[in-house]
Phi, psi and omega in degrees: 000328181297341179274355181269126180278070184278338182270156175284151177287348177234158178226139176249156181204157175253141180296137185295346179264008179299137182244349177276180180260006181290153178219164178240137180286167169302145181280140176240156183262131180240186180303139178085021184294138172216160182305114193280149164288141178307127181251129182238123180246128181235136183269136173247106182297328183292317182272349182065038187207158173266159171234152181234148177282351178227166175293139176228159183241134180272167179305330180271016179073006173291131180263124177255122181294153177304135178086347180275149179295136175248106186305142184230131178241115185293334178286344181247332184080180182217125176248131182229152181228139174208129181054036175075020178240131182234146177205158184233132172258134176226166179096191181245105180277162172249165184307131175091351180296139186231146179225144182238144171239112186235162172292137182274084189289320182272316178075013176277153177057031180219114174248025186294324176296313177297320176297316179300321179292320179297324180290348180297333181297319185257352181282134178280084183245001180255160176050048180070027177083021181255347185229149170278175179294322181290316179294319178299322182291319181297316178296326183288318178296320179298316180297317176299319178296320177298314181296322177299312178298320178297319176295320177299318178294322181291322179296317179295315176303311184293324179294318176299318175297320178300312180299320179296314181296319179297319178294318176295325175293320177295326180290334182268312190243002180287154182249122178264108188299318181295321181292317181293326176293322178294321179292322178296319178297321179295316179299320178296317176294323178293321179295318178298319180295317175298323178299313180296322180300313181298316180301313183296321180296320180297316179297315180299317185294317178297320177297321182293315176302324182289325179296312181291333178282000000 
């Protein structure tokens, strides 16, 4: 089991002294992930904003430099990304509330990565976010099956048409060997009969010549 990457590479936590109702989600890995520097977010009630010890990026791709205020709206929450690690804060924090995003060095008591992989089955991530992996695969198999049946039906139809055309062509220009052999024998018999007629005429002619001589 120790060889299975069931844990997330990052872990989030809330400072034990937090007094507000805000919470932070589990950290997720996005494009550009690298072993992260520990990220600490602290809320300043006066400014209505968080500050971070490292540069962070907002969902609209705005980059907030370390130490600069990150405006926070409790009705919308706040998602930040740094070094390919993303997490979201929701709820109503109070002054001084702090949240950490750290490298998950131990990985114990954490099955978030395995849970994320399991959720791929039901997550609508295919066809522009309209289908799950399972439904998309089922649709793909169904599409291939339908196309295969259509090709088989077309092949059967075309084969029947080819046989029909071949038969028609053979009926017009084909050679029947039995029929041709019978005709050849008939022509041979006619030739032999004509030869006898010619021979009889020649004999008769010679006889007539002999009478006159």
